[in-house]
C-alpha positions as CSV (number, residue, x, y, z in Angstrom):
1,M,-12.2,2.6,-32.6
2,T,-15.8,2.0,-31.8
3,M,-17.9,4.3,-29.6
4,P,-18.3,1.7,-26.7
5,E,-14.6,1.1,-26.7
6,R,-13.9,4.8,-26.5
7,N,-16.4,5.3,-23.7
8,K,-14.8,2.4,-21.8
9,K,-11.4,4.0,-22.0
10,S,-12.8,7.3,-20.8
11,R,-14.4,5.6,-17.9
12,V,-11.2,3.9,-17.0
13,G,-9.3,7.2,-17.2
14,I,-11.9,8.9,-15.0
15,V,-11.6,6.1,-12.4
16,L,-7.8,6.4,-12.4
17,V,-7.9,10.1,-11.9
18,S,-10.6,9.8,-9.2
19,I,-8.3,7.4,-7.3
20,S,-5.5,9.9,-7.7
21,I,-7.6,12.7,-6.3
22,F,-8.7,10.6,-3.4
23,L,-5.0,9.7,-2.6
24,L,-4.1,13.4,-2.8
25,L,-6.8,14.3,-0.3
26,V,-5.8,11.5,2.1
27,Y,-2.1,12.6,1.7
28,G,-3.0,16.2,2.4
29,S,-5.3,15.4,5.3
30,D,-2.6,13.2,7.0
31,A,0.1,15.8,6.4
32,I,-2.0,18.6,7.9
33,L,-3.0,16.5,10.9
34,E,0.6,15.4,11.4
35,K,1.6,19.1,11.5
36,S,-0.8,19.8,14.4
37,D,-0.6,16.6,16.3
38,E,-0.2,13.2,14.7
39,G,-1.5,12.0,11.4
40,F,-4.0,9.2,11.1
41,L,-1.8,7.0,8.9
42,P,1.1,5.1,10.5
43,F,3.6,6.4,7.9
44,D,6.5,8.9,8.2
45,D,6.9,11.6,5.6
46,R,9.0,9.5,3.2
47,V,6.7,6.4,3.2
48,R,3.6,8.6,2.9
49,G,5.1,10.3,-0.2
50,F,6.0,7.0,-1.7
51,V,2.7,5.2,-1.0
52,L,0.3,8.1,-1.7
53,G,2.3,10.8,-3.5
54,I,3.8,8.8,-6.4
55,P,0.6,7.1,-7.4
56,S,-1.1,10.5,-7.3
57,V,1.2,11.7,-10.0
58,V,1.5,8.5,-12.1
59,L,-2.2,7.6,-12.3
60,P,-3.3,10.8,-14.2
61,L,-0.4,10.3,-16.6
62,I,-1.6,6.7,-17.2
63,A,-5.2,7.9,-17.6
64,F,-4.1,10.5,-20.2
65,A,-2.1,7.8,-22.1
66,I,-5.0,5.3,-22.1
67,T,-7.5,8.0,-23.3
68,W,-5.1,9.6,-25.8
69,S,-7.5,9.3,-28.8
70,S,-10.7,9.4,-26.8
71,P,-12.3,12.9,-26.4
72,S,-13.6,13.6,-22.9
73,K,-14.2,17.0,-21.4
74,F,-15.1,15.4,-18.1
75,L,-11.7,13.7,-17.9
76,S,-10.0,16.9,-18.8
77,L,-11.7,18.6,-15.9
78,F,-10.6,15.8,-13.5
79,L,-7.0,16.1,-14.8
80,L,-7.2,19.8,-14.2
81,M,-8.4,19.3,-10.6
82,N,-5.7,16.7,-10.0
83,G,-2.9,19.0,-11.3
84,M,-4.2,22.0,-9.3
85,L,-4.4,19.9,-6.1
86,I,-0.8,18.8,-6.7
87,V,0.6,22.3,-7.3
88,I,-1.4,24.1,-4.6
89,G,-1.0,21.3,-2.1
90,S,2.8,21.0,-2.6
91,T,3.3,24.8,-2.6
92,A,1.3,25.1,0.6
93,F,3.1,22.2,2.2
94,V,6.5,23.8,1.4
95,S,5.5,27.1,2.9
96,L,4.2,25.4,6.1
97,L,7.3,23.2,6.6
98,E,9.3,26.0,8.3
99,T,7.1,28.6,9.9
100,S,9.4,30.1,12.6
101,Q,10.6,33.6,12.3
102,T,14.3,32.6,12.5
103,V,14.3,30.3,9.5
104,D,17.1,31.0,7.1
105,T,16.0,31.5,3.5
106,T,18.3,28.7,2.4
107,V,16.2,26.2,4.4
108,L,13.1,27.4,2.6
109,M,14.8,27.2,-0.8
110,D,16.0,23.7,0.0
111,N,12.5,22.7,0.9
112,F,11.2,24.2,-2.3
113,R,13.9,22.4,-4.4
114,S,12.8,19.1,-2.9
115,F,9.2,19.7,-4.0
116,A,10.0,21.3,-7.3
117,P,9.7,18.1,-9.3
118,V,6.3,17.4,-7.8
119,I,5.1,20.9,-8.6
120,G,6.5,20.5,-12.1
121,M,4.6,17.3,-12.6
122,G,1.4,19.0,-11.4
123,I,2.0,21.7,-14.0
124,V,2.5,19.0,-16.7
125,I,-0.8,17.4,-15.7
126,I,-2.5,20.8,-15.9
127,I,-1.1,21.3,-19.4
128,L,-2.3,17.8,-20.4
129,S,-5.8,18.6,-19.1
130,F,-5.9,21.7,-21.4
131,W,-4.6,19.6,-24.3
132,K,-7.3,17.0,-23.6
133,F,-10.0,19.7,-23.4
134,L,-8.9,21.2,-26.7
135,K,-8.9,17.8,-28.4
136,S,-12.5,17.2,-27.1
């Protein structure tokens, strides 16, 4: 593979992960605003997760696959940021879902189970970022 082709793939990967980070920030902002009053997007939780959440997890995986053989420390940093945003944001969101004193622990565990796959994918993206960094 030639150097310009490798650089082009790295740029595409960085753009995909940048879009993913932007979607995560919009998702988190809307979720926080919805918790206090009403979000700025006309979506309910399920639609917001489908429209913003799924692409936020899939785009970094596509970026990693596209740049499999292209070393890029900058891309590995973006993948790390993306994975950390997913893990920290999902964990914070689960802990904020039920904040009353009378909540049964089973409700909290059910909420965590519903976000466990998302948190798991965030961890996978973090691992891929370290792998990408070591290959660079």
